[in-house]
N, C-alpha and C positions, 0 to 999 in steps of 0.2 A: 237583432239576431247576433248571437255570439260567434266568434271565429270558429269555435269547436262545432257549433251547429252547422255553420256553412260548410265546413269540411265534411261532416257526416252526411249532409244532404247531397253533396256532389258525388259521393261514393255510393249512394244508395241505389240499389237495383234489385227489384223483386219481380217474380212472375208466378203464375199459378195455373193449374189445369184442373177441371172437374165439372161440377154441376152447381146450378143455382136454382133455388125455389123461393118464390115470392108469395106472401099473403098480406092482407091488410094489417099493418102494424108491425111487420117483421119480415125477415128473410133468412134463409140458410144457404151458406156458401160452403161447399164441402169438396175436398180433393187434395191434390199434392201441391206443395208450395216450396219455394226456394228463394233465398236472398233477403235483402234488407229494404224496408220501405223508407220513403222520405218522411219527415215530420208531418203529421196530419191529425185531424180531429173530425168527428162526425156527430150529427145530431143524435143518432141512435146509440143505445148502449150495446156493447159487444161482448158476447160470451165466446171465448176461444177455448177449444178442447182439442188436445192432441190425440188422434186415433192411432198414430204410429210416430215415435220420436218425441221431440219436445220443441219448445220455442222460447223466445226471449222478448221482453219488453223493457223500455226505459222511457221516462217521462221528462228528463232533464238532459240537455246537451252536456257532454263531458262526464256524466255520472256512469257508474257501472251498470251493466245489464243484469236483469233478474230472470232466471230460468223458471219456466212454468210448464206444467202438464195441463193446467186449466186455469183460466183467469177471467175476470170481468173488467172491462174498460168502461168507465162512466161516460155519460153524454158530454160531448165537447171537451174531452180530456186530450190535450196534445200528447202524442206519443210516437215512438218508432217501434216497429215489429221486425224481428229477424228470425229466420229459420234456415236450417241447413238442408241439404238435399236428402231425399228419402224420407221426408216427413209428410204425413197426411194430417190435415187439420180441418176441423169444422168451425166455422164462424157463424154464430147466430146473432143477428141484429134485431134489437127490440126497441121500438119507439118508446121513449121515456114517459109519454103522457098516458100510455095504456095502463090498465090495472097491473099487468105483469111488470111493466117498466117501473112503476112506482114501488112495487114490491121488491124488485132488485135494488133499487136505491135505498129502501129501508133496511135491507139486509147487508149490503156491501158498501154503502156510502156513495158519495158523489164527487170525491176529490181526486182520487188517483186509482191506478190499477190495483186490483185486489185478487189474491189467489183463491181458487175454489177449494173447498174441503176435499180431502182425498177420496172419501166415499162418494161424493157428488161427481168427481172426475171419473171415477171407475164406472159409475152407473151411466153417466152421459156417454162415455166412450163405448160402452157395451151396446147401448141402445142404437147409437148412430152407426157404429161399425156393422152391426148385424143388418140394419136397414140398407146400408151401402152394399154389403156383400150380396144380399138377396135381390139387389137391383129393383127395389120396390118402386111402386108408382109414385108420382109427385104427391098425391094425396097422402100416401103412407109415409113418405119422407117428411112432409109438413107435420103430420101427427107425431112422428118421432121427435122432431125438434120441439114441438109444443109440449110433449111430455117431459123433455129435459128442462124446459123453462118452468113448467109446473112444479117439478121436484125442487128446484132451487127457490121457488117463491112460496112453497107450502107453509113455511114457518114464519113468513113475513108479509102475508097479504094485508094491505092496508084496508081500513074501513072505506067502503064505497061512499064517495061524496055525491051529494046532489049537484049534478052539473047543470049549469044554465042550458036549457034546451036549444038555445040559439048557437052555441058553440058546435055541437055535432052537425047541425045543418050547415054551418060555415065550413067545417072540415070536409064534408061531403061535396059541397060546391067546389072547394079548392081541388079536390081529387078529380073531379069531373071536368075541370077546365085547365089542366096543367099546360096544355099546348097553347093556350091563349094568354094575353097580357093579364096579369093579376095584380091588383093593388090592394093595399089594406083598406083604403076608402071604398073601393068597389065592393069588396066582400062584406064590409060593415054595412053598406047600404042594402045588400041583398038580404040581410037578416034583421034589418030595422034598427041598427045601432049607430051612434055617432062614432067617428073614427077613433077618438080618444077613449071612449068606453070600450070599444071592441078591442083596441090594443091592450088595454088592461085585462080584459076577459081572456084574450088569447094567450098572453104570457102566463097568467094564473093557471089556465087549464092545460097548457102544453109544456110549460117550462122553457119555451123557446120564443125567439122573436118571429114575427110573421115571415120575414125574408128568409131566415135560416130554415124554417120549416118547409116553405115552398121549395127552396133549393134542394133539400134532402129528398122530397118526393119526386122532383124532376130528375135528379141524378139516378134514382132507382128506376123510373120509367124509361129513361134513356138506355140504361144497362139492360133492362128486360127486353127492350126492342132490339138492341144490337145483338144480344146473345140469341135472339130468336131468328136472326138472319138479316136484319136491316143493316145498311151501311152506317158508320158512325155519323155521317152527315145527315142522313135521313132520321136516325134516332135523335140527334140533337134537335132538329126542327120539330119533330113530333113531341118532344118534351118541353119545348118552349125556350131552348137555348138559341143564342144568336147564330152560332155556327159550331162546327166540330171543334174548333180551337177553344171556344168558350167552354164547351163540354169537357175537353181534355184538361184544361186548367182546373176546373171545379172538381173533376174526378181525382186529380193528383192531390188537391188540397184536402179532400175528404178521406181518401184511401191510401195516399202516399205512393201511388204508382200510376203510370200511364194506363189508360183504359185498354190500349192495344197489348199490354202485358198479360191480360187475362185471356185464358183459353177455356172459358166456362160455357156450358150449355144450359139454357133455360129449359127446365123440365115441366111439361104440362100434363 
């Protein structure tokens, strides 16, 4: 870590208020934000769209910030995010192994933050702002987010690949057992594969290591639980974390802020 990055991290402080909506393969975080995150990276791709104001990203310590009204952050791209007061932002997270995730990679690349086209930003902001103003149901908000994703993917949908049927079974088993101890070998055995073969199949199908993928699902489960009313300690245990401190460290590493800095409500 460079001296510049250490200094930037020590001064980072961000918080947000709003709503959060989850679905299998993604989530929508929408509301008001302020401040600067610490350096972080996450498994999911991130679509960020300003509904009011603008925001900034950078991917190297010591480099200048770039202003955006809309941007895509690829999977596992280390970055900082900064926003001034009075800004309303929608963050849509898309798991990169999904068809939509692969389409986003095909269109915007996988190396660094990319700006969204002006027409796409306008369309996305209009869709999400109208849904937010109308106080739509969770189902309608998810549909609005999915329509934004679909618009961005329309010109870049990859060919559907024949996926080994054992991988979807493994992913479903993982999702159903996040609160339990999960090892690569145990999941491989559940679908009748050797550990080495399953490791290769998993990385090929998800673009992620087993550990990183499980951690991403666990952090989302913990956030969903906490924002629905559970204490952070209870949420940590439900999602398979050792304790709330483990959850807090993971949250900061993935999102750049303490989980207690969020004032989001899970909408059902």
